[in-house]
C-alpha positions as CSV (number, residue, x, y, z in Angstrom):
1,M,364.7,485.6,324.1
2,F,362.4,485.6,320.9
3,Y,362.6,489.4,320.8
4,S,366.6,488.8,320.6
5,Y,366.6,486.2,318.1
6,L,364.8,488.0,315.6
7,E,366.2,491.2,316.1
8,K,369.7,489.4,315.7
9,W,368.0,487.8,312.4
10,K,367.3,490.9,311.0
11,K,370.5,492.3,311.5
12,N,372.3,489.2,309.5
13,R,369.8,489.6,306.8
14,N,370.6,493.2,306.6
15,F,374.4,492.2,306.8
16,S,373.7,489.6,303.8
17,K,372.9,492.5,301.4
18,L,375.6,494.7,302.2
19,K,377.3,495.6,298.6
20,E,380.6,496.9,299.7
21,K,382.6,495.2,302.6
22,R,384.1,498.6,303.6
23,F,381.2,499.3,305.5
24,S,381.3,495.9,307.3
25,Y,382.1,498.2,310.6
26,L,378.3,499.2,311.3
27,F,377.5,495.4,311.9
28,D,380.5,495.5,314.5
29,K,379.6,495.0,318.1
30,D,380.5,498.8,319.7
31,T,382.8,499.0,322.2
32,S,383.4,502.7,322.2
33,G,380.9,503.3,325.3
34,E,379.6,506.6,323.3
35,Y,376.5,507.5,321.6
36,I,375.5,509.7,318.6
37,V,372.6,512.3,318.7
38,F,371.9,513.0,315.4
39,D,369.5,515.2,313.4
40,T,368.7,515.8,309.4
41,E,367.5,518.8,308.0
42,T,365.6,518.1,305.0
43,T,363.2,519.6,302.3
44,G,359.9,518.3,303.7
45,L,358.6,515.4,306.0
46,N,358.2,512.8,303.0
47,P,361.1,510.3,302.8
48,K,360.1,508.9,299.3
49,V,360.3,512.5,297.4
50,D,362.0,514.5,300.1
51,E,366.0,514.8,300.5
52,I,368.5,515.9,303.1
53,L,369.9,519.2,303.0
54,S,372.2,518.9,306.5
55,I,373.0,516.2,308.5
56,G,374.3,517.2,312.4
57,A,375.5,514.8,315.1
58,V,377.1,514.9,318.2
59,K,378.6,512.4,320.8
60,I,377.8,511.2,324.0
61,K,380.4,509.7,326.3
62,D,380.6,509.2,330.5
63,N,377.2,511.5,330.7
64,K,378.9,514.3,329.0
65,I,378.1,515.7,325.7
66,L,381.4,515.9,323.5
67,T,380.7,519.4,321.5
68,S,384.3,519.2,320.5
69,Q,383.3,516.3,318.5
70,T,380.6,517.4,316.7
71,F,379.4,516.2,313.2
72,E,377.7,518.8,310.5
73,V,378.0,518.0,306.3
74,Y,375.5,520.2,304.0
75,V,374.4,517.7,300.8
76,K,373.5,519.4,297.6
77,N,369.8,518.6,296.5
78,S,368.3,517.8,293.1
79,K,365.3,519.8,293.6
80,E,364.4,523.6,294.3
81,I,363.7,524.5,298.0
82,S,360.3,525.7,298.5
83,S,360.0,529.1,300.7
84,K,358.2,527.1,303.6
85,S,360.8,524.6,304.1
86,I,363.4,527.5,304.2
87,Q,361.4,529.3,307.0
88,I,362.0,526.2,308.9
89,H,365.6,525.3,308.6
90,R,367.0,528.6,307.1
91,I,368.9,526.8,304.3
92,R,368.8,528.8,301.4
93,P,370.4,527.5,298.1
94,C,373.2,529.9,298.3
95,D,374.1,527.8,301.7
96,L,374.5,524.7,299.6
97,Q,376.7,526.3,296.7
98,N,379.9,524.4,298.5
99,A,377.7,521.4,299.5
100,K,378.9,517.6,299.5
101,N,377.0,515.3,296.9
102,S,375.1,513.0,298.8
103,K,377.0,510.0,298.4
104,E,380.2,511.7,299.8
105,A,378.4,513.3,302.6
106,I,376.3,509.9,303.4
107,E,380.1,508.0,303.9
108,D,380.8,510.5,306.0
109,F,378.3,510.4,308.3
110,L,378.8,506.3,308.2
111,K,382.5,507.0,309.3
112,F,381.5,509.1,312.2
113,I,378.2,507.0,313.6
114,G,380.5,503.6,313.0
115,S,378.4,501.0,315.1
116,R,377.5,503.3,318.0
117,P,373.7,503.5,319.2
118,L,371.7,506.3,317.6
119,I,369.8,508.7,320.0
120,G,366.9,511.1,318.4
121,Y,364.1,513.1,318.4
122,Y,361.4,511.3,316.2
123,L,364.4,509.4,315.3
124,E,362.3,507.3,313.0
125,F,362.2,509.9,310.1
126,D,365.9,511.0,310.4
127,V,366.8,507.5,309.9
128,S,364.1,506.8,307.1
129,M,366.0,509.6,305.5
130,I,369.4,508.4,305.7
131,N,368.2,505.1,304.3
132,K,366.8,506.3,301.5
133,Y,370.5,507.2,300.3
134,I,372.3,504.2,301.8
135,K,369.6,501.4,300.7
136,P,370.4,501.7,296.9
137,L,374.0,503.0,297.3
138,F,375.2,500.2,299.6
139,G,372.1,497.7,299.9
140,I,371.5,497.8,303.6
141,T,369.7,500.1,306.0
142,L,371.2,501.3,309.1
143,P,371.7,498.7,311.7
144,N,372.6,500.7,314.5
145,K,370.5,500.6,317.8
146,M,368.1,503.3,318.2
147,I,366.7,504.8,321.0
148,E,364.2,507.6,321.0
149,V,363.9,510.3,323.7
150,S,360.2,511.0,323.0
151,E,359.6,507.4,324.0
152,I,362.0,508.1,327.1
153,Y,359.8,511.5,327.9
154,F,356.7,509.6,327.7
155,E,357.3,506.6,329.6
156,K,358.3,509.0,332.6
157,T,355.7,511.6,332.2
158,I,352.7,509.1,332.0
159,T,353.4,508.0,335.6
160,L,352.6,511.5,336.7
161,I,349.6,512.1,334.0
162,P,348.2,508.9,333.7
163,Q,344.8,509.5,331.9
164,G,346.2,512.8,330.4
165,N,347.3,513.7,327.0
166,I,351.0,514.0,326.9
167,D,352.6,516.8,324.8
168,L,355.4,515.9,323.1
169,R,356.0,518.8,321.3
170,F,360.4,519.0,321.1
171,D,359.9,522.9,322.2
172,T,357.5,521.2,325.8
173,I,360.0,518.3,326.4
174,L,362.8,521.4,326.4
175,Q,361.0,523.4,328.8
176,N,359.7,520.9,330.9
177,C,363.7,519.3,330.9
178,K,364.9,522.6,331.5
179,V,366.8,522.7,328.8
180,P,367.8,525.8,327.4
181,N,366.5,526.4,323.6
182,M,369.7,527.1,321.6
183,G,367.8,529.2,319.3
184,A,369.1,528.5,315.9
185,H,367.4,525.9,314.2
186,N,369.9,523.7,312.6
187,A,371.0,519.9,312.6
188,V,373.8,520.5,315.1
189,N,371.8,522.8,317.6
190,D,368.9,520.4,317.7
191,A,371.6,517.1,317.9
192,I,372.9,519.0,321.1
193,M,369.5,520.3,322.3
194,T,368.5,516.6,322.2
195,A,371.3,515.4,323.7
196,M,370.9,517.4,326.6
197,I,367.1,516.2,326.7
198,Y,368.2,512.6,326.7
199,L,370.9,513.4,329.9
200,T,368.3,515.1,331.5
201,L,365.7,512.5,331.1
202,T,368.5,509.5,332.0
203,K,370.5,510.6,334.6
204,E,371.8,507.5,335.6
205,K,375.0,506.2,333.7
206,L,374.3,505.0,330.3
207,K,374.7,501.6,329.6
């Protein structure tokens, strides 16, 4: 009870900092029955200094991945992309020629997710990257419920290897969940693979 009260207090405090009321829908109770799985590609792994290059997301409803309802946006960056990061996400400066500015891209993303729960792999990082943009713009951080697939995987695996070291690398989880590797490393593909992992791990009807 104390935990739920604390969460409610945090959400209300977050809402009180909202600069633009047109985004108040982010705090509404979700009745869609949908979940959003999302991923970001970035210039690096430090939310304080690095930037988002792309955001990919897909919806889940009734234990099905709605691949016809994917979200993808490329974001203009202010710094040079290092060759090391290009090797990881394959996003080159020429790929961002028609990218949206960060404010427009983030607003589009917020409209897509609404107040739905968010699912991800190491979601804390992706949320931190989104919050880096929305906090100075709109005064808030993402208020959505967060679901971390690596935690679900850990909880299910620890019962089988109670004293072992559990490999939480994405490729390992993919393999152990028998989810096909879609190959091309981009935000949308990563979101779809994460969605397949989530459905494999949960199986029972989403609540």
